N, C-alpha and C positions, 0 to 999 in steps of 0.2 A: 585751622587748628584741629578740628575733628579728624581730618584726613591724615595729618601728620601723626596724631595719636594712634590712629588705626594701624598705620604702617609700623609704628614703634612696637605695638603689641605683636604684630606678625613676626618681626625680627626677634623679639624676645622668645616667642613660642618656638621658632625655628632653632634658636640656640639651645633652648631647653631640650628639644627633641634630639638634636645632634650630639649634645655633650653629655646628657644624662640618661635619657630613655633608651636610645638605640644601643649604647654600650652595655647597658644592663640587660637588654633583651638578648644580645649576642652572648653575653656571659652565661645566661641561663640555658640558652640553646646549646652552647658548648658543653655545659655541665650535664645535660640530659641526652647528649648525642649518643651515648651508649644504648639508649632506649629507642629513640626515634629513627636513627640512621639505619639499623637493621630492619626496622619495619618498612621504611621507604624502599630499601634495596629489595626486600622480599616481595613486596607488592609489585614493584617494577619488573622483577625477574619472572614472577608468576604470570603477569599480563603478557610478557613477551613469549613465554613458553606456550601458553594457551593459544596465542595467535599463530605461533609456529606450527604446532601439531595440527591445529584445525586447517590451516592453509595447506599443509602437506597432504592431509587426508582428502580435502576437497579436490586438490589438483590431481589426485590419483583416480578420481571417479570419472568415468567416461560419460560425456553429456551428448545428447542428441536433440535434433529439432524435428518435430512432426508437423506436417501440413495436413489440415482437414479440408477436403474438397466437398463442397455442398451440392446436393441434388437440386433439380429444378423445383421440387416442392418439399418444404419442411413444415409439417403440420404440428410438430411437437411444441408444447409450452416450454418456457424456460425451466419449468419444474424438472424436465428431463435432464437439463444441464446440472441441476442440483444433485441428481443421483450420480452423474459423472464425477462431480467434484468430490463426492464421498470417497472416491478411489484415491484422491490426493491427500486425504487425511491420514498421513503416515506419521505416527509418533515414535516408531521404533528407531533403534540405532544408537541412541544416547541414553539408554536406560540406567546405567550405573555410572558413578563418578569415574571408574576406570575407563569406561568407554569414552566419556566426555573429555577428561583431562589428561589421559595418558595416550590413548589412541587418536584423540582429536575428532571423534565421530560427531556428526550433527544429524538431526532429522532432515530428510530430503525436502527440498523446496522445488517449486515448479514456476514456470512463467507462461501466463496466458497472453497471447499477443495477437494484435491485428495490425497489419502493415499495408500501406499503400505505396506501391512502386510506380510513381507517375500515374496514379489513378487505378492501377491494376491491384485489386483487393485480394488479400490472403489472410487466412486464419491459421495461426501456428500455436503449438504447445511445446515449450522447451522443458526437458526433463533429464534425469539421470537414466542411463541406458537400462539399469536394473529395474526401472519402473515401467518400461515400454510395454511389456506384455499385459500387465494389469490395466494400464491406461487404455490401450487399444481395445481390450475386451469390454471395458465399461463404456467406451464411446460407441462401439458397434451394438452393444446391448440396448442402448437408448436411441441411437440414430443408425439403424441398419442400412440406410440408403447412402450414407456418406462414404468417402474413400479417405483412408489415412495412409500417408506416405512419409517415409523418412527422407528429408531433403537436406541440402547443404545450408549452412547458416547464412542468411541474407546479410547480416551485419558485417560479415567478413569481406564483403565486396567493397566496403568503405574504409578508408583511412582518413581520419579527420585532419586535413591540412588546412590550418587557418588562412593560408594564403589563397586557397582555392575555394573553400567551402565556408558557409555560414550556417549556424544552427540556432534554433530557438527551442525552448522546452521548459519543463518544470516537473516537479513531483507534486502530488496532491496530498493534503492532510485534511483530517476531519474538522469541520467547523464547530462541532460540539463534542461532548463525551462519547467515547466509543460505543457504549451500550445503546445509545440512541441510533436507530437504523436510518439509512438513507431512504429515498423514495424508490420502492422496489417494483418489480413486475406485478406483484400482487396488488399494489396501489393502482396500477394501470389496467387491472382487470384481466391480465393474461393468464391467471390461474384458472379462469373460467373456461378456457379454450374457446374463445369466440371465433366466428368465421374469419377467414383471412382478410376480407374487405373491411371488417370492423376492428381489426387489431391496431392498437397504438403501441408500437415497439419503441421503448426508450432509447434503443441503440440506433434507431433510424437516422437521427440528425448527424451522429458521428460517422456512420457509414456513408451517408450521402455526401458529407463534406470531404471525407478522405477519397471517395470515388471521383470527386470533381477535380482533383489535382491534375496538372498537366505533366507531360514528360519531363524528367529531370528532377522533379520534386518528390521527396520521400517524407512520409508521415508515419510514425510508429507509435503504437500504444502498447504498454506493457503492464501487466498486473502480476507481481511476484508474490507467491503465496507459500505458506507452510502451515502445518497444523498448529493451532494455538493450544498451549499447555500451561500448566501451573509453573510458576517461577522455580528454578532450581539453583542451588549453590553447592559448593564442594562438601559442606557440612550438613545440608538439609535437602533431601531429594524433592520434597514437596512443600512448596509455600502455598499460601492461599491464592486462589485465582483472582487477580486484581480486576479483571473484566467483569466477572460475576459479582464481586463485592461492590464494585462501583455501580453496577446496575441496581443492586438492592438499596444502596444509599440514595440513588436517584429516585426510585419509587417512594422511599420513605420521605424524601424532601418534597416531592410533589404532593403527597398526602398531607404533610404538615402545612402546606400552603393553604389548605382549606380548614385549618384548625379553628375550632370555636373557642372564643375567649370566655373564661369563667372569672367573674368579678366577686369581690367580697361586699360586705354591707356598705362600705364607703365608696364603692365604684372602682376600686383599684383592681387591676388585672392580677389574678392570683396565678393562673396557669392557662395554657392553651391545650385543648384536647383535640387531636386529629379526628376528623369526621369524614369518612369516605362518601357519605351520602351527599355532602356539599361539593363534591368534585364537579368541575365544569366538564363539558363534553371534550374540550381540548385536553384537559388534564387526564381524563379517562382514556382518550386516544393515545396519549403519550405512554401511559402505563401499559395499555394493551400492546403497543408496538414494542416496548422493552421486553415484555414477557414473551411475546412471539419470537423476538430476536434470541432470547435465551434458550428457547426450545430447539434451536438449530445448532449444528456443529459450527465451530468458529475457527477462523484462520487469521494468523498474522498476515497482513497484506500491505504491499507497497505499490502505489499506482504512479507510473512515470510516463511522460509523453515526450516525443522528440520530433522535430521537423528539421530536415537538412536539405540544402540545395546549393548548387554552384553560386558564387557570389553575384555573377552577372544576371541571374534570374531569381535570386532569393526574394521572397515576398514576405515581409514582416507580418502582414495581415493573415497569412496562413497559420502562423504560430498562434495568433489570437483566436483564429477560428477553431483551431484544434482544442485550445483551452476552453473556449466557450461551449464546445459540444458536450461538456460534462455538466452543464447547468441543469439539464432535465432530471438529474439524479438527486437534486437538492430539494429538501422539504423544509420550509421555513420553521415549522413547529417541531421538527425532529433534527435531522442531521444532513450534512452535505459535504461538498469538497471545496477546498480553497487552494489555489496554487501557491507553492513555496519553492524557494531556491531557483527562481527564474533567471533568465539570461540578461539581467539589467540591474542597475542600482538606482535608488530613488534620487540620490544627490551625487553630483560630480565629485565632491571631495571624498566620497567613500572609496573611490578608485581612480585617482588622478592619472596613473600610468596605463590603466587598462589591463594590467597583469592579473589582477584578481578575477576579472571577468573571463579572461582567457583560461585561467586555471579551472574556473567553474564550468566552462563549456567542455573542456577536455575531460574533467571528472565526470560530468553528466553523461557524455558520450561513452566513456569507458565503462561506467556503471551499467548502462543499458546493455552494452555488448557482452559484459560478463554476467548479466542477470544477477547483479549483486544488490542486496538490501539489508541482509541480516548479519553479515560477517565482515570482518576486516578484510580489505581496506575500503569497502563500500557500505559501511553501516549508515543507515538513514533512519529517520523517525517514521515508523510505520503505524498503521491503525489496525483495529480488529474488525473484520467483516465476517458475517456468517454466510452459509451457503446460498441463502436467498438473495443476499446483497451481491455476492459474487456472480451468481447466475444472471442477475440483472445487468451487470457490467459486461459480462462475457457469455454469450450464448449464440447459437447458430440461427440467424434470422430466417423467418419464413418468406414466402413469396410476396407478402405484403411490403417487404423492402425490395423495391424494384430498381436498385442502382444498376445501371447498365454494365458498369465495370466490375461488378461483383460476379465473377465467373462461377458458373455452376456446371456440374457434369451433366451430359445430355441424357443419361438414363439412370435408372435405379440399380443399386447393387442387389443381386439376387443370388441366393445359394444354389448350388447344383442339385438336381433331383436326387432323392435318396436311392432310387433304383437304377442309377446310371451304371452301365456295365463297365468293369475295370479291365 
């Protein structure tokens, strides 16, 4: 009896919806079409125009790939890489609405890459050709012993044919709010410049794993970065910096956690008064970490990894090993990385035919090769990392990292004597 009544109500509700509500909705939509139709058309046309001019401008820019060859001994702390990264903090090019929305200009972005070609390790930096001179000068200023060469793009040697190759990979997103930093080289004590035998380099597990791969296996790590700036719109060039505002809110929230309760005569809580003296050590550490993070230059950053190999030798464990190599950057009380957009689905019903997974693999591969993260058609969710965090993820390791396949140049780079006769 109750079941039949329930279905009767469902039928009645459906009839009411179809016969009365929907016709009325359509009537009002048609009545106000003169208002909303132009708005929809304008927004769609505007989005297509911005995508078109930006894509056209980006395609006109010449891009190059630089390889950095390391010397036998690198004594520099990752702090040296922080100074190199300052050269990548380029905010020019999109200063006015005319630059951004008519000419399609965008601020330059860079890709910091580590690649293992069958265990053969290489350090690369992808950039616009216009940035080459500045980048090389800053690298040599901090690492005079290295060699920087323009090389052909290693990704162009591969065409992802699903019939021949298999890939694994993901992009990394932050586990917590962006203003909370990851575990950096400062936390590992590398800012103190300890002797090589006492150094604990957080990049060592990643390099050791990538260096252990056999012939035919490719493992690539990519960190796409651009200068972090305030949000801009066509009508307002400077919006508040969400990263800094979020940091202030986080500090405020942490202090409020230690608030002292004030009660009235009846014992009822009247208000809570923040008391910085009551902060625990963990809370103080979080505030100190946030404030230290804010004191550095910040970048929009997208971290992506990819493992590719012929199907007959593909090892799924290598994909997991590459992902797991980023765990040493995670700090439970602060921030870390979690993999997103991986090459699998949790449930079979999410992708019965396998077409979604194939599209995801092709998209991930193409996004890596194009170094795309911030602009159509490869827009992904990025995080904000400061120079200290980026230098932790990407720096030139010292001799403490003794991976045999990490090739180093046999001698130091030295300038010619000033009195050399010409």
